[in-house]
C-alpha positions in Angstrom: 26.7 -10.1 94.3 28.1 -6.8 95.6 27.6 -6.3 99.3 24.5 -4.4 100.3 23.8 -2.7 103.5 20.5 -3.4 105.3 18.2 -0.5 105.6 14.9 1.0 104.7 12.7 0.5 107.8 12.3 3.1 110.6 14.1 2.6 113.9 11.5 2.1 116.5 7.8 2.6 116.2 5.5 1.3 113.5 6.7 1.1 109.9 3.6 2.9 108.6 4.6 2.6 104.9 4.9 -1.2 105.2 1.6 -1.4 107.1 -0.3 0.5 104.4 1.0 -1.9 101.7 0.1 -4.9 103.9 -3.5 -3.7 104.1 -3.6 -3.0 100.4 -2.3 -6.6 99.8 -5.2 -7.9 101.9 -8.2 -5.8 100.7 -6.9 -3.9 97.6 -6.6 -0.2 97.1 -10.2 0.8 98.1 -12.1 2.5 100.9 -11.0 1.3 104.3 -7.3 1.1 103.7 -6.5 4.3 105.6 -8.6 3.4 108.7 -7.3 -0.2 108.8 -3.7 0.8 108.4 -3.9 3.5 111.1 -5.5 1.1 113.5 -3.0 -1.6 112.8 0.0 0.7 113.2 -1.5 2.3 116.3 -1.4 5.9 114.8 -4.1 8.4 114.2 -5.6 9.1 110.8 -4.0 12.6 111.0 -0.6 11.0 111.2 -1.2 8.7 108.3 -2.5 11.7 106.3 0.6 13.7 107.1 2.7 11.1 105.6 0.6 9.7 102.8 -2.3 12.0 101.8 -2.6 10.4 98.4 -1.7 7.2 96.5 0.9 9.2 94.6 2.4 10.3 97.9 2.5 6.6 99.0 4.3 5.7 95.8 6.8 8.6 96.2 7.6 7.5 99.7 8.2 3.9 98.6 10.4 5.1 95.8 12.5 7.2 98.1 13.0 4.3 100.5 14.0 2.0 97.7 16.3 4.7 96.2 18.1 5.2 99.5 18.6 1.4 100.0 20.0 1.1 96.4 22.4 4.0 97.1 23.7 2.3 100.2 25.3 -0.4 98.0 29.0 -0.9 98.4 30.5 1.5 95.9 33.9 -0.1 95.9 32.6 -3.5 95.0 30.4 -1.9 92.3 33.2 -0.1 90.7 35.1 -3.3 90.2 32.4 -4.7 88.0 31.6 -4.1 84.2 28.9 -1.6 83.5 26.1 -4.1 82.8 26.9 -6.0 86.1 26.8 -2.7 88.0 23.4 -2.0 86.7 22.3 -5.6 87.4 23.4 -5.3 91.0 21.7 -1.9 91.6 18.4 -3.1 90.0 18.4 -6.3 92.1 19.0 -4.2 95.1 15.8 -2.3 94.3 13.8 -5.5 93.9 15.2 -6.8 97.2 14.1 -3.5 98.9 10.7 -3.9 97.4 10.2 -7.5 98.5 8.2 -6.6 101.7 5.8 -4.5 99.6 5.4 -6.8 96.6 1.9 -8.2 97.3 0.5 -4.7 98.0 2.3 -3.1 95.1 1.1 -5.8 92.7 -2.5 -5.2 93.7 -2.1 -1.5 93.5 -0.5 -1.7 90.0 -3.1 -4.0 88.7 -6.0 -2.0 90.1 -4.7 1.3 88.7 -3.3 0.4 85.2 -4.9 3.5 83.5 -4.9 6.2 86.2 -3.1 9.0 84.2 -2.1 11.1 87.3 -0.7 8.1 89.1 1.1 6.8 86.0 2.6 10.3 85.3 3.9 10.6 88.9 5.3 7.1 88.8 7.0 7.8 85.5 8.7 11.0 86.9 9.7 9.2 90.0 11.2 6.3 88.0 13.2 8.7 85.8 14.7 10.4 88.9 15.5 7.0 90.4 17.2 5.8 87.2 19.3 9.0 87.1 20.6 8.1 90.6 21.1 4.6 89.4 23.3 5.9 86.6 25.2 8.0 89.1 25.8 4.9 91.3 26.8 2.8 88.3 29.3 5.5 87.1 27.3 6.1 83.9 26.6 9.5 82.2 23.5 11.2 83.6 23.4 14.3 81.4 22.9 14.7 77.7 20.8 13.1 75.0 22.5 9.7 75.2 22.0 9.6 79.0 18.3 10.4 78.6 17.9 7.7 76.0 19.8 5.3 78.3 17.3 6.0 81.1 14.4 5.2 78.7 16.0 1.8 77.9 16.8 1.1 81.5 13.2 2.0 82.5 11.9 -0.6 80.0 14.3 -3.2 81.3 13.2 -2.4 84.9 9.4 -2.4 84.2 9.6 -5.6 82.1 11.5 -7.4 84.8 9.1 -6.1 87.4 6.3 -8.1 85.6 8.2 -11.3 86.3 9.1 -10.1 89.9 5.4 -9.6 90.7 4.9 -13.4 90.4 8.3 -14.6 91.5 7.6 -16.5 94.8 11.1 -17.8 95.2 13.1 -16.5 98.2 16.2 -16.2 96.0 14.3 -14.3 93.2 16.0 -16.6 90.7 13.3 -16.0 88.0 13.7 -12.2 88.5 17.5 -12.4 88.3 17.3 -14.5 85.1 14.8 -12.2 83.5 16.8 -9.1 84.4 20.0 -10.6 83.0 18.3 -11.4 79.7 16.7 -7.9 79.5 20.0 -6.2 80.2 21.9 -8.2 77.6 19.3 -7.3 75.0 19.5 -3.6 75.9 23.2 -3.3 76.6 24.2 -1.4 73.5 21.1 0.7 73.2 21.4 1.7 76.9 25.0 2.8 76.5 26.3 0.5 79.2 29.8 0.8 77.9 30.1 4.5 78.7 31.2 6.2 81.9 30.6 9.7 83.2 32.6 12.4 81.6 32.6 11.0 78.1 31.8 13.4 75.3 28.1 13.6 74.7 25.9 15.6 72.2 24.8 18.9 73.5 21.2 19.2 74.6 18.9 21.8 73.1 18.9 25.1 75.0 16.2 25.3 77.8 15.8 21.5 78.4 16.7 20.3 81.9 19.1 17.4 82.4 
């Protein structure tokens, strides 16, 4: 695997994000999470509110942390790999970064399967994350093909996540095997043979990249 830099947690002081997810893992996403997390982390409710006023804000904060850790991957090593392997490495980096939050994220995901606002925010967050993944993997990020590629990569990621939720192995062997299978199936549809700068169909006027 390509080398990855450690990162994600705050230097000094409580890791409030991790604490909130630990409490969610224990009692589920219900009344009492905020108070218990604040008490455990030794912060006031006001501080917790400043950082995570809503569940959507909590998901956004986790997404940002995982994005940052993914983007700290060794770019030189990534560039030496074929496109599918670059995407594999970057997605596995995301799952590694999510490991400390897995139990809480699993309970949250299964308790809120039909929350439209949370699903919409998560979908937008994932699309942005996958755009950065395309950048790190040296894949096109603009144009109709790049948009379609993100949809395919999003399906790969979410389907793999269902296996990751229940993968208790320290080496995440089941997750890696599932991700490899999913990427092989989606390789051509996701345009993993392209690099940035290749000619792409023009987007209709007025649509953002």
